[in-house]
C-alpha positions in Angstrom: 80.4 17.1 265.5 77.0 15.9 264.4 75.6 15.8 267.9 72.5 17.7 268.7 73.8 18.6 272.1 75.7 21.7 273.2 79.4 21.8 272.1 81.9 19.9 274.2 84.3 22.8 274.0 83.3 26.0 275.7 80.9 28.0 273.5 83.1 31.1 273.7 85.9 29.1 272.0 83.6 27.9 269.3 82.4 31.5 268.7 85.9 32.7 268.4 86.9 30.0 265.9 83.8 30.4 263.8 84.1 34.1 263.6 87.2 33.6 261.4 85.5 31.1 259.0 84.4 32.1 255.5 80.7 32.7 254.9 80.6 29.9 252.3 81.8 27.3 254.9 79.6 28.7 257.7 76.5 28.3 255.5 77.3 24.6 255.2 77.7 24.3 259.0 74.1 25.3 259.7 73.0 21.7 259.6 75.5 20.6 262.3 73.2 21.4 265.2 70.4 23.7 266.4 73.0 25.6 268.4 75.2 26.2 265.3 72.2 27.2 263.3 71.1 29.7 266.0 74.6 31.1 266.3 74.9 31.9 262.6 71.7 34.0 262.9 72.6 35.7 266.1 73.1 39.5 265.6 76.1 39.7 268.0 77.9 36.9 266.2 77.1 38.4 262.8 78.7 41.7 263.9 81.8 39.9 265.3 82.2 38.0 262.0 81.9 41.2 260.0 84.6 42.8 262.1 86.9 39.9 261.3 85.9 39.7 257.6 86.5 43.4 257.1 90.2 42.6 256.9 89.6 40.6 253.7 87.9 43.1 251.5 87.0 42.3 247.9 85.5 44.1 244.9 81.9 43.5 243.8 82.0 44.0 240.1 78.7 44.9 238.3 77.7 45.6 234.7 74.8 45.4 232.3 74.9 42.5 229.9 72.9 43.0 226.7 72.3 39.4 225.6 69.5 38.2 223.2 68.0 41.7 223.2 67.6 41.6 227.0 69.5 43.9 229.4 70.3 42.4 232.8 72.6 43.4 235.6 75.4 41.0 236.4 77.5 40.8 239.6 80.5 38.9 240.8 82.7 39.2 244.0 86.4 39.1 243.3 89.7 40.1 244.8 91.5 43.2 243.6 94.5 41.2 242.5 92.3 38.6 240.7 90.4 41.4 238.8 93.7 43.1 237.8 95.2 39.8 236.6 92.2 38.4 234.8 89.5 41.1 234.1 88.0 39.3 231.1 87.7 35.9 232.8 86.2 37.6 235.9 83.3 39.1 234.1 82.6 35.8 232.3 81.9 34.2 235.7 79.3 36.8 236.8 75.9 36.0 238.2 73.2 37.3 235.9 69.9 38.5 237.5 66.7 37.0 236.1 65.0 40.3 236.8 65.9 43.8 235.6 67.1 45.3 238.9 69.3 48.3 239.2 72.1 48.1 241.8 71.7 51.1 244.1 74.6 50.4 246.4 76.7 47.9 248.5 77.5 48.1 252.2 78.9 45.5 254.6 78.2 42.7 252.1 74.6 43.8 251.6 73.4 44.8 248.2 70.5 47.2 247.7 68.5 46.4 244.5 66.2 49.1 243.0 63.1 48.3 240.9 60.6 50.6 239.3 57.5 51.1 237.3 57.4 54.0 234.9 54.2 55.1 233.2 53.5 58.1 231.0 52.6 60.3 234.0 53.4 58.3 237.1 56.5 56.5 238.4 57.0 54.2 241.3 60.2 52.9 243.0 61.0 50.3 245.6 64.0 48.3 246.8 65.0 44.9 248.0 68.1 43.9 250.0 70.2 40.9 248.9 73.2 39.2 250.4 75.2 37.5 247.6 77.3 35.4 250.1 74.3 33.8 251.8 72.0 34.1 248.8 69.2 35.5 250.9 66.9 38.3 249.7 64.2 40.4 251.3 60.7 41.1 250.1 60.0 44.4 248.3 60.0 47.6 250.3 57.0 49.9 250.3 56.6 51.7 247.0 57.3 55.4 246.7 55.8 57.3 243.8 55.2 60.6 242.2 53.8 62.3 239.1 56.5 62.7 236.5 54.9 65.9 235.1 55.5 67.6 238.4 59.3 67.6 237.8 61.5 69.5 235.4 65.0 68.3 234.7 67.3 68.4 236.6 64.7 68.6 239.5 64.7 64.9 239.9 64.7 62.3 242.7 67.9 60.8 243.9 68.5 57.5 245.8 71.3 56.2 248.0 72.1 53.2 250.2 74.2 53.4 253.4 74.8 52.3 257.0 74.2 54.1 260.2 76.8 52.6 262.6 75.3 54.4 265.6 71.9 52.7 265.3 73.3 49.6 263.4 70.7 50.2 260.7 70.8 50.1 256.9 69.0 53.0 255.2 67.8 53.8 251.7 67.6 57.6 251.3 65.2 59.2 248.8 65.8 62.8 247.9 62.6 64.3 246.5 64.1 67.2 244.6 61.2 69.5 243.7 61.6 73.0 242.1 61.0 74.8 245.4 62.2 72.4 248.1 63.9 69.0 248.6 62.4 66.5 251.0 64.6 63.8 252.4 62.8 60.5 253.0 64.3 57.3 254.5 63.4 53.6 254.5 65.3 51.4 256.9 65.8 47.7 256.5 62.9 46.0 258.1 60.6 49.1 258.2 57.1 49.1 256.7 57.2 52.7 255.5 59.2 55.7 254.3 59.8 58.3 256.9 60.0 62.1 256.1 63.1 63.3 257.8 63.9 66.9 256.8 63.1 69.5 254.2 65.9 71.6 252.8 66.6 73.9 249.8 66.5 72.2 246.4 69.9 71.0 245.1 69.4 69.8 241.5 71.2 66.5 241.2 73.7 65.6 238.5 73.9 62.0 239.8 71.1 59.7 240.6 72.8 57.3 243.1 74.5 58.6 246.2 78.1 57.6 247.0 78.4 56.1 250.5 81.4 57.0 252.6 82.1 57.7 256.3 78.4 57.4 257.3 77.2 59.9 254.6 75.6 59.7 251.2 76.9 62.1 248.6 75.6 63.4 245.3 77.1 65.8 242.8 74.7 68.7 242.6 74.0 72.4 241.8 72.5 75.2 243.9 69.0 76.3 243.1 68.7 77.6 239.6 66.6 80.6 238.7 66.2 79.5 235.1 66.4 76.4 233.0 69.3 74.0 233.3 72.0 73.8 230.7 75.4 72.2 231.5 77.1 74.7 229.1 76.2 77.6 231.4 77.3 76.1 234.7 80.4 77.6 236.4 82.9 76.0 238.6 81.7 77.9 241.7 78.2 76.4 241.2 79.4 72.8 241.3 79.0 71.2 244.8 78.5 67.9 246.6 75.3 67.5 248.6 76.2 65.3 251.6 73.6 63.7 253.8 74.7 62.4 257.3 72.8 59.2 258.1 73.5 59.3 261.8 72.7 62.9 262.6 70.0 63.3 259.8 71.6 66.5 258.7 73.0 67.8 255.4 76.0 69.8 254.3 77.8 70.8 251.1 81.3 69.8 250.1 83.5 71.9 247.7 85.2 70.8 244.6 89.1 70.4 244.5 91.0 73.7 244.2 92.7 72.3 241.2 89.4 72.1 239.2 89.8 75.4 237.4 87.1 75.0 234.8 83.9 73.1 234.2 84.5 69.8 232.5 82.9 69.3 229.0 80.8 66.4 230.5 79.2 66.0 233.9 81.8 64.5 236.4 81.2 61.3 238.3 81.4 60.6 242.0 82.7 57.2 243.1 84.2 55.5 246.1 87.5 53.6 246.1 89.2 52.1 249.1 86.9 54.0 251.4 87.6 57.4 249.8 85.4 59.8 247.8 86.6 60.2 244.2 85.7 62.7 241.5 86.3 61.6 238.0 86.1 64.0 235.0 87.6 64.8 231.7 88.9 67.9 230.0 89.6 68.4 226.3 92.6 66.0 226.3 92.9 64.3 229.7 91.1 61.9 232.1 91.4 63.2 235.7 90.7 61.6 239.0 90.7 63.4 242.4 90.6 61.6 245.8 89.4 63.2 249.1 91.8 61.4 251.4 90.2 62.8 254.6 86.4 63.0 254.1 84.9 66.4 254.5 88.3 68.2 254.5 88.6 70.3 251.3 92.4 70.5 251.5 92.7 66.7 251.4 91.6 66.5 247.7 94.6 65.0 245.9 95.1 64.1 242.3 95.2 60.3 241.8 95.3 60.4 238.0 95.9 62.9 235.2 96.5 61.1 231.9 96.0 62.1 228.3 93.6 60.1 226.1 96.5 59.9 223.6 98.7 58.2 226.2 95.8 55.8 227.0 95.5 55.1 223.3 91.9 56.2 223.4 91.1 57.8 220.0 89.0 60.9 219.9 87.3 61.2 216.5 84.4 63.6 217.2 83.9 65.7 220.4 84.9 63.8 223.5 85.3 60.1 224.3 83.0 58.3 226.8 84.4 58.9 230.3 86.5 55.8 231.2 85.5 54.1 234.4 87.9 53.0 237.2 87.2 49.4 238.3 89.9 49.0 241.0 93.1 50.4 242.3 95.9 48.3 243.7 96.9 48.6 247.4 99.8 50.9 246.7 97.8 53.0 244.2 100.4 52.1 241.5 98.1 50.0 239.3 94.7 51.2 238.1 92.3 49.1 236.1 90.2 51.2 233.7 87.2 50.2 231.5 87.1 52.0 228.1 83.8 51.7 226.4 85.0 53.4 223.2 87.5 50.7 222.6 85.6 47.9 224.4 88.7 47.1 226.4 90.2 47.0 229.9 93.3 49.1 230.4 95.8 48.3 233.1 97.6 51.6 233.8 100.8 51.8 235.8 100.9 55.2 237.6 104.4 54.8 238.9 106.0 54.5 235.4 103.1 56.3 233.5 102.6 53.4 231.1 100.0 50.9 229.9 100.9 47.5 231.2 98.2 45.6 229.3 94.9 45.9 227.4 92.2 43.3 227.1 89.1 43.5 224.9 85.7 42.5 226.2 82.4 41.7 224.5 80.7 44.8 223.2 77.4 43.6 224.8 78.8 44.3 228.3 78.4 47.9 229.4 78.1 50.2 232.4 80.8 48.6 234.6 80.9 49.6 238.2 82.7 48.3 241.2 82.0 48.5 244.9 84.1 47.9 248.0 82.8 44.5 249.2 83.2 42.1 252.1 81.4 38.8 252.4 79.2 38.8 255.5 76.3 37.1 257.3 74.3 40.3 257.4 70.6 39.5 257.1 68.7 41.3 254.3 65.7 41.4 256.7 65.1 41.6 260.4 65.4 38.4 262.4 
């Protein structure tokens, strides 16, 4: 096995066998021979391995850790079952970034990290691509900047990270949301610039990071406002989802669920679970989650969760509690793991029996939990 010559067995058989091997083991095999090292960097083999690995999906759990007066993002890959069984021990095993990155998105095992400079009048943003499984990271992308004083809330920029399966390219999308127009700019992995793609009517964003699903990036947004923005004056009919198609470089708008009859007291959140777009919000007494089972089809919105804060044992003292966050959902949708910041605890909720199975407290210095569908892959964070 340590020979520097070509494999004794047919190469096709070696390729087939190795395409089922874990990334961790494959990285150890790089030193076996030049042929093996070449194979593990070959784009065709990398795609084949990803196809096989996609059957073993995991969760990439992220959060901010406020330790010693320093805020840093932490990440850890884990299985859904492992996270459900041991949420507290899972977060204790996280990798802590030495630099203050923001995680923009995760796709096919590739993580997009956002960095920035913010001055009094000028802001700059750039990204890097990182593969946690191979521990490889790209250099910084070109910077993109603008004058802060040229924007009035909520006329802000938005960013998103996704994959174009037609061109086999990973894209970062920047929506430059100005008062009179919105310009869509794209940076592709390996490019040396940001490309201006299209200009469209402004859609003031209510979420900074786009949710990637079915080849699109999606932001909760509003139509063009004729006056200043106040959430208290927004109506249900004004709420929409701005959806950008990475393949066709076009945009469209998605509607809210028909069951959303009034504007929630706080801004809803768009998330992705098990490949589906989810809308999470609260009303005066309940936490509600909608799932779009068939992306782009309005009638496919279904209610995954509608549970009272009293039932979740989340105490409301003044106003409304902080919106809980869903960290993972079991394969049969019966078990949901929630993060409750008000109580600094994980809540394991059983939807079949409408009961709390277990609660676990976590360190109050850990906040802003988020989870992404994740698969370990050999995808390069830069062009070969």
